N, C-alpha and C positions, 0 to 999 in steps of 0.2 A: 560268518565270522566266525573264526573258532574262537570263543573266549577266552575258555579256562587258557590260554598256552597265552591270550592277551596278558592278562589276568598275570600268571604269572612272570609273564616277561615284565609287566609294569611291576611287581611285585618284588622284581632282587632287582628296581632300577636300570634297568641294559633297556638300552634301543632296539632295532633290528638290525644296525649292520654292530653290534657289538656281539647279539646270541648267532650272526651267522659266524664274525671269523672269527666267534671262539667254536664253533661247531663242524670248521672249516668247506660251508659253504657257502654257494652266492646267498644277500643277502636277497634278492628277487626272485629265491625258490622259497628264506626262512619265508618272501614275504605271504610266496602262494602258499605256504605250511596253514601263515597265521586267517588268511581270507577263505583257505577251507577251497580250493580252487586244485587241492593236490595233498595229496596222504603218501608225510613221511616216510624211506623205508622202514624197517623195523630198526638195523641199526641207526641210520640216521636219528632219527623217534629216543635213541636215546641217547643220544651226544645230546638233542637240544638238554633231552632231559634233567641229563647229568648240571648240562650249564643252570639251567634252571632253577638249582639244588631241588628238584620233580621226580615224579616216576615217572614213564609213558604212559602208566594207567590212567591216572589225576592229568595227565594234557589233553592223552588222547580215545580217550573214550565215550 
């Protein structure tokens, strides 16, 4: 599990569905990133980081 991604989402007070909607991806896709089943592409990683108020490096290092 990507604990950095999960903790950043919780700290932002957002659900997986909210982050998915804000970034234009499906909730299933977001869950796969959070559960380390897939890694997002660069553009998606940037959108996720922006939605959570973090940097890509903070979330996916």
